[in-house]
N, C-alpha and C positions, 0 to 999 in steps of 0.2 A: 082443156084441162090436161095437165101433164101427170102421168102416173109413174111413180118411181117403183122400181122393183127392189125388194130387199134381197141382198146377196147373203146366202147362208154358207158358212164354212162347214162342209161335211166331214172334215178331218177330225173334228171333235164330237161328232154326232154319236150319242150313246143312248139308244133306245133301251127300254127295260124288257125283261122276259127273254123268251127264246130268240126273238129277233136281235136283241142286244148281244146275246151269246154268239149268234151267227156272225155279227159284225166283228166282234172281238176275235173270234177264231179266224175269220178271213184276213184281218189285219196281221195277226200273228203268222199265218201261213205265208202271206205276201212278204213279210219281213224275212222269214226263214228261207224262202225261195230265193230272194235277192242275195242272201248270204251264201247259200249253197252254190250259186253260179261260179264263185271264185274257186271252189274246191272240186267241182265236177269236171271231168275231161270234156273236151269240145264235142265229141259225138253224143254225149249224154246230157248236154246242157238244155235240150228242149224238154226234158222230163220235168214234171211239176209235182212237188210234194203236196198231196191233197189231204192227208190225214196222218195222225200219229197218236198212238195210245201207249199203254204201259211199256211195251218192248217192241212194237212193230210200227214201221213207217210205210205208208202206202204212197206210191208214185203213180201218176197218170202219164201214159205215153200217147203220142199223136197217131202212131201206127203200130202194127204188129211186129214189124222188123225192128223197130226201136225197142219195143217191149222185150223181144227175144234177146237182143244184144244186152239190154240192161239186166235181165235175169242171169245171163252168163257172167256178168261183172258185178254181182251183188256185193262182193268184198270191197270193190272200189266205191260203191255207193255207201256202204257202212263206214268206211274210212272217212268219206266226205261228211257224213252225218256227225261223226264223232268229233269233227273239228269245231262244231258249234256246241257251246256249253249246254244249251237247253235240250240237246238231242243225244247226249252221251249214254243214256240208258237204253238206246235202241239196240236190239239184238237180231232182228229179222227185217227183211225188206220184201214188200209185196208190190208187184207191178200190174197195173190195170191198163187196158186200152180204151181210149175214148171212142166209143162206137157211134156217138152222135154225128160224127163227120161222115159216116158211111151211110 
C-alpha cells in the first residue's frame, strides 16, 4: 500500500489567537529585517530587529562588542529605520545582546 503525504504550504498558514499574532509579527519582522539590510552599514548588518512599538525599535546583537558599536551609532540605525515607511515614527533605539549563545 502506497501512502501519499499531503504537502502543506505554510506560507499562508494563519492560526487564530495568540499563535496567529505571533506568526504575523514574525513575518512582519522578517520582512522588515530584509529591507533594513540594504540601509545598514556592513559592520551592523548582523543586528536583527526583534521588536518595535510606539517610538522604540529593539535590536538584538550576537555579541557585546557589536551591541556596544551599535549603541554608539544609534543615529545611523535611526536613519536606516526611517528609510522604511512602516518605521518612520521610531525615535529611540534599544540594543540587546543574545545571551543564549553564551
